[in-house]
N, C-alpha and C positions, 0 to 999 in steps of 0.2 A: 504493500500500500504506500509506504514511504521508502524511497531509495535515494541515498545521497552518495555521490562519488567525487572524491578529490576536491571537495569544496574549499575555496580559499577566499579570504577577504582581506584587503590591504588598505590601510588609511595612510596616504603619503608613502612613506617607506616602512611603516610599522605594520607587520602582519598580525591581524586579529585572529584569523583562522588559517590553518595550514594543513592541506590534504585531509580534510575531515570526511570520513566515509562510514556509513552505517545504514541499516535497513530495519524497517518495522513491518511485521506481518499484520494482516487485517485482524482487528479485534484485540490487539495487544496494547499494553501500556509500557512505553519506553521511558525510563527515568534518565534524563540527561543531567548527569551529576558532575559538579565541579565547583571549585572555590570562586569567590567573587572575582570578576575580571578574566575568567577562563575562556570566554567566548560563547557562553550559552545563549545569551540574549541575541547576540549577533546572528547566530545560527538560526534561531527561531524567526527573527525578522526576515531573513533571506527566504526561509521556507514559506512564510506567509505572503511573500511578494512585496514586503515593505522596504527591503533593501536589495540592491543588485549584488550578486557575487562578483568578485574580481575574475575568477574562473572556476571551473568545475560545474557539475550538473546536479540538479535535484529534481526528482519526479514525485508527484503526489497523485495517487489514483491514476497513474499512467500518463499524466500531463507534465511537461517540463515547466518548471516554475518561471523561468525567464521568458521563454518563447511563447508559452500559453498561459500567461499570468491571470487573465480573467477567468479562464476555465478552472484554474487552481483555486482562486479566491472563492468561487462558487461552491467549492467542495471542502473548504476548511472553516473551522470556527476558531478564532484567535482571541485569547485573553492575555494582554500584556501585563507586566508586573503591576502597573497602576491601571485599574479597570477604567475603560473609556465611558464614563457615565455622565449624564446631564443632571446635576443635583436638583434642579427646580422642576423636573418632570416626575410624574408618578411612575411607579414600577411598571404598571400595565401600559401606560402611555409610551414610556421609553421603549419597551419591547415591541410594541406595534410600530413605532418609528423605525427601529432596527430591522424589523421584518420587511418593511417597505423598501428600505435601502438594499436589503439582500434579495430583493425581487421574489419574495414569497408571494404566490398568487393571492389576489384579494379574497377569494373564496376560502382560502386555507389559513389566512392570517390568524383569525380568532382561535382556531384549533391549535395551531402551532404555538401561539403565545400561551394558551392555557396549558399545553403539554410541557412547555419549558418551565413555567412557574411551578407546576406540580412536581416535575422532576427535581427541581432545585429547592423545593420546600418553602416557597415564598408566596403561595396563594393568599395567605392571610395578610400579606403586606402589599397586595396589588394596588390599593388606593393610596398608599403612603408615599410621601415625597422622598426621593432618594437621599436628599441631604439629611433627613431625619433618621435614617437607618444606621444601625451599628456597622462597624467595619466588616464583621462576619456576614451580615445580610447584604452589604454592598458587594462583597466578593461573590455571593450567590447570584446576585443580579448580573454581575460580570460574566459568570459562567452561563447563565440563562441566555444572555445576548449572543454568546458563542455557539449555542446549540439550537437557537430558535428556528433556524432554517434546516435543521436536521442534517448536518454535514457528515460525511463519512470519516473525516479526520478532524481532530480537535487538538489545538496547540495551546498549551498553558505555560506561562512564564511566571515562576514563583507564585503559585496560586494560594499558598498559605502564609506568605510573609506578613508579619505584623499581627497575626491572629492569636487569640489566647488558646490555651490547651483544648478547651471544649470546642471552640470554633474549628480548630485544626482537625479534630476527630470528625466533626460533621462534614467539613469540606472533603476530607480524605475519603469518607464513606461515599459521598456523592460522586467523586471521581471514579472510584472502584465500580459503582453501579453503572457508569457509562461504558465501561469496557464491554467488549463483545459486539455491541451495536455500533460502536465507534472505535477507530484507532486513535490512540492518544499518545502524544509526546509531551512529557512533563519535565520542565526545567526546575532544578532545585539545588541548593547546597546543603539541605537538611538531610542527613543520612537516614534517620528513621523513616522519613517520608518515602524514600525509595524502597527500603526493605518491606514496608507495610503496604505499599500501593502497587509497585511496578512488577511486571513479569520479566522485563528485560532492563539491563542497565548499560549505559555508555558513559564511561568516565572520561572527562575532558580536563586538560590542564594546559595552560599557556597556548591555547588555540589548537591543541592536538588531541586526538583520541588516544588514550593510553590503554584502554581495555574495554571489551564488550562481552556480554553474556548474561546469564541469569544470576541473581545475587548468590544463590547456592553454589553455582559452578565457579564463580569468581573466588568465593571463599575456599572452595575445595582445591582449586588449582594453585592458589597462593600458599596454602598451609600444608597441602599433601597429607591431610589427615588431622583429626582433632586430638583430644587428649583428656586427661583427668587432673583434678586438683584434689589432693587428699589432705585432710587436717587430722593430725595425730597429737597425742599427748607428748610433751617434751620433757627432758631433752632427748634427742635421737642421735645416734652415731652416724657420721657421714658414710662410713663403710656400709652400714645397713641400708642406707638410702640408695647408694649406688648399686646394691645388689638387685634392686627392682628392675634395673635395665636389662637383666638377664631373662626377664619374662618375655616369651615369644610375642612379637607384635609391638614391642616397646622400642622406640627409637632413642629417646633420651630421658633422663631424670634429673631434676634440679631441686635443691632445697631453697625455698623462697624466703624463709624467715631470716631476719637480719641478725638475730642473736640466738645462740644455742640455749640460752637461759630462759627463753620465753616459755610460758606454760603450755602453749599450743604451737606446733610447728606445721608449716604448709609445704607440701611436696607437689611439684608440678611434673606430670608425666606426659610426654608427647608420643603419640602412637603413629605407626605407619599407616598409610592410606588404606581405607576400607577395613581396618582392624579394630576389634572391640574386645580387648583383653581384660575387661573389668573383673570378672570372677577370678581370673588367675592373679590379678594384682591384689585383690583382697586376701587370697590365700597366701601370697608372698608376704604381705604386711603382717598377717597373723603369725606366720612362721618366724618373722623377725622380732615378734613380741610387741609390735606397735599397737597402741590403744587408739582405735579410729573413732574420731568424733563425727566426721563427715567425709563423704566422697561424692564428687559431682563431675558430670561430663562437661567438658569445655570445648569451645570451637572458636575460630576467629570470627570477628564481627565484620560487617561491611565497613565500619570505620577503620579497622586494621588494614583491610584491603586497600581502601582509598589512600590512607596515609603512606602505606608501603609503595604503591604504584606511583603516586605523585612525587614521593621522595626519590625514587629511582630515576624518574625523569629529570628532576632538579639536579641530581648528581651527574647525569649524563650531559646535560646542558652546561653545567659548571665546568666539566672537563673538556668541553669543546673550545678550540681557540676562538677568541673574539672576532678574528678576521672572517672566519667561516660564517658566523652568525650574520655579520653585516652583508656579506656577499649574497647570502640566501635572501635577505630582505630586499636587496637591490635587484636581484635577478627575477623577482616575481613580477609578472606583467600587471600593471596597475590600470584599472578602468578609469576612464575620464570622469573625474568627479571634482566638484568645486567645494571649498570649505563650507559653503552654505548648505550643500547637500548633505555633508557629514553631520551637520547639527540638526537636520530636519527630524530625525527620530525623536529626540527629546522634546522638540517643540510640538510635534503633532501628537505625541503620546497623550497630552492633556486635552486636546481638542477633538480627537477622533470620535 
């Protein structure tokens, strides 16, 4: 449904995106994950037809974003980081206005507006002025305007930024409910947002894709297996702890406690991929005379994956000669743009 190949965007001599490639199948939610300034918003603006790419291709529902821009815009719903709302309009009036702009047939507008409000849980606010709504409800109205014309693709840029925990859960559940009927690309720098909402992840840093896959696959590939953390009564002998590494399926063992005099000691066990030597570990602990308070399964989090991959990229870039970086930037063909065009996204963001 969404296919991006070698997408690049350059401002002057500064590359914002470099050879970005990924794809999203119909009905999936892709989490576009990266730190602030990584190029997430630039990518989404290109996909929505809001910005031109310097070079590379992007197709949505089979249409090329640059060459068939209007056909693409008819098939996407776009929610920028700041929802494009008119505060002095009512919720219902605003959605009817958006439906007309998006060329929803006159006979279908009432039905589509009702469906969007019901889907987003704002039917009871239909007559309210938008400026009187809480931020959470304004975010819902923003999502409603993105889906009012029932597009096959929805593009959401930081949809939960600035919301309180309850509002985040409500918006997250709303986004999950849209999957299947719609293909969604969700930009965020909030790690739990991705693991709880998205079926696929693309991690971007410094304008480059550093990894793609499901959250579980990324964590499995990075760690090559999980492990256990065992809490036992102290003190324990280091030789006894090292003996646990002889258990089949165990890769390494480490005593985590800072002092041997602590009443409780923590032992970290890293296992080989696809290995679950829990019963054998318990038997080995008992054989060594350990008094076990707790034993729990551990695994890498998406945060660990993100930090490791971005740190690896930073180290690689730091090791590259400065001359190579500048040559790369200068060698990228730059589209003809004026400074005014570069500032248009921020200006139009509030008036769209």
